[in-house]
N, C-alpha and C positions, 0 to 999 in steps of 0.2 A: 504496500500499500503506499503510494507517494506521500514523501512529509509535505504537512501545509506550514505555509509562515505561520513562524508563531514570535509571538512579542512578550517581552518580556519587562517587568519596569516593578522597581524595587520600592519604590515610594512614589507621591506625586510629584516630589521635587528632584527628583533622577530622570534621564532621557528616556524615551521607549528606545529598546537595542531590538533591530529586526536579524534573526538569527538567520533566515532563508528568505532572501528579497524577492517581490514579485516582480521581475525586471529581466528585461535581456541586455546584455551588452550594444554600445552601438558604438558605430566610429566616432560618431559626433559628440558622447559623452565624453567630457577631458577635463582634467583638472585645471588646465591652461585654458579653457574655454573664454573666461571673462575677460583675461590679459588680450585673446587673439580677437575679441568683439574690439576691444580698445585700441590695439596696435596693429590693423591689420595692414597689409602691402597695400598703397593705391599705385604705386609705379613701378617696375620692377627695372633694374639697370643690369648691364650684361659687365661682368668680370673681366673680360677677357677680348681680345680679336674675334677668337671663333665664335663666341657667343653672340655677339654682336653680328657676326654674317649669319648665324643661326636665325637669329629675330627677324634681319632683311631678308633673308629667305622666305620664311614663313609668312610676311607681309607681298613678299614679291609673287607666290607660287600657290595655287590651288592645293598641290600634294608637294610635302617636304618629306625626307627621310633621314631622321638623325640618328647617328651612329656615335657611340662611344663609350668608354669604362665610367664606371661609376661612380656617382659625383661630379659630374659634368654639366650638372643641370639641364638635362636633355627634358626632362619630364616638368620639371618647375618651368622652365621658360615655354614648352609646349604648352600648357595649362595658362600661365600669365596672358599667353596670346590670346588666347581662349575668353580668356573673362575678357581682357581688354575690348576684343571685338564686339560681344554680348553687349558690356555695358555702353559700348557706341552704336547699337543697334545696328551692327554690318552683319549681324547673325542672329535668330533666332532662338537659338539654342545650342545650348553645349553637350555632347554626346561622348561621353570616355568609356572606353574598353579594356579589359585585359585579361589575360588567361589566367585561370585557375591552377595555377601549378606551385607545386611544393617545391620548396629548396633543397634538396634532397630528405625529405622526411616526410613520413605523413601524418596530417594533421586526424585521421580517421574521421568518424561520423561527426557530424558538426549539427547542432539541433536549429531547429526553427525554419523560417519559411526563407525563400530563395534570397531575400536580403539579407539576412542575418547568416547566411551561408557564405555570402559572398562575403560580408564586412571585413576579416582579419586579411583576403587578399587585395580589398579595394584600399584599405587604408593609407597607402601612399597617395592617392590620387584625393582622399579625402583631407588628409593633410595641406597639400599645396591648395586646393578649392578653399580650405579653411582660412588659410594663413592669406588668400589674396582676397576675400571676401568678408569675412567673421564668421562667427557661428550661427547667430541667427538669420542673417540674411542665405546665408547654404543650407539651412534647412526649411527658408522659405520656397527658395529654388527647386528644390528638390523635391517638396512638396506637389506644387506646380507642374513640376514636368518640364519646367526650362531648361534645368541641369539633368542630364539620365546618366548613370554608372552602371552600366549592364555588362557580364560576361559574353566572350567572345559567341558561345554556342548558340547566346539569341540576337545574332545579329543577320542571319542568311536570310535571304528575302526581303530586306530591307532596303529602300531609295534615302537615303540623307539629306537633304534638301535644304537649303536656309541653315548650315548648322555647321559649327567647328568640332572637329571629330578628331578625336587622340586616341592614337592604339599605343599604349605603354606595355615596354617589355617584352615586343616582338620576338625577339630571341626565342621564347618560348613557344612561338606557334613555328607550325607545318608551311611548307611551299602552300600549299592547297587553302588552309587558314589564310594567312595575309592573302594570297589571291583574291578570296572571298570579300575580305575586309576592304581591299582597294575599291572591288566595283562596285561596293556600296555609295560611292562618293556619287551625288546628284548636282543639281544645280546650284550655283549660290553658294557654294559650300568649299572650305577650304580642311584639308586632313592632315594629319604629322604623325607619322609614323617612327616611336622610339625602340632605339633596343641597342643591348652591347653584344653582339654576334660571340664574343670569347666567353659568356656567362649565362650560356644555356645550360636549360636544366632538366633538357630533352636527352634521348640517349642521342651516339654522337651519330650526327648524317641526318638527323631527322629535323633539324631547324632549317629556316628557308630563308631567313632574313639575309644571310650574305649574299645566296644567288639573286635573291629577288631586289637587293640594294643595286648589285652590279647591273644586272637585267634595267632596269629605269634610270640607270646613271646615265645609258645613250639619248633619253627623252630628253629636250630641249627644255619641257614644260616642266620637268620633275626637278627639284631640288635635292640632290645626295649630299649631306654637310655630312665630314667626320670630325669629331673630336677626340683630341689627345689625352693623355696622363698630364699634359702639362696645362689642360682647362681644368684639372678638378679643383672643386672652391669647397670642399670639408676639409676635415682635418690634413696636415701634410703630410702625413705617414700613410694616409690611402694613396698616394701617388705615389709614393718611396716603396711601401709594399705590393703594387700593382704592377709595378719594375722588375720585381723579384720571384713574384709567383706566378 
């Protein structure tokens, strides 16, 4: 028999303690939520020349492929460009997608509905959106559908018009999956594909990101940008470690 939420109170002057809270975890429930609402980032400035060129490529092309190691700001810059385009009215919605692949270990069965099951995988996207919009605005935009975060498996058959689409962690997609995602691009839309070909969690030879990027690089209307260890904006040790690992 399932345990029910129990409230224990020793006296009227002591706080009520909930032993089994009747609520589910959400990536928007954060101890820093109040500080994020107060200090969300209005404008994002590139930290180096390659980041500057990436933002310029996103502004000038309907499809941009951003390759590079972890910490180079690929996802953050893409989401920042999406938020800016949405706020300026250049697109009507933002669509974010990411493969639900564990990084080397199985999380097992995750309870809850689809949104709750996908929440741990999509946390990096929520973090970037929260930094740019603030928690309250983000919840409102998610609720009315202006921002949609969807697993890759739910993208087939759709046509994304008047939208800014960001496909994150594309190194964990097969060639067929990336091809399917690219062909979702509709009218008046922008798509950014981000990933690190050297950090795929798929079996060797299954990732299609490098092959797709090489083929698209021949098209003049597609921008394929490559960032390097020199562009890493995390702790300096990250760049040092990636050169030897």
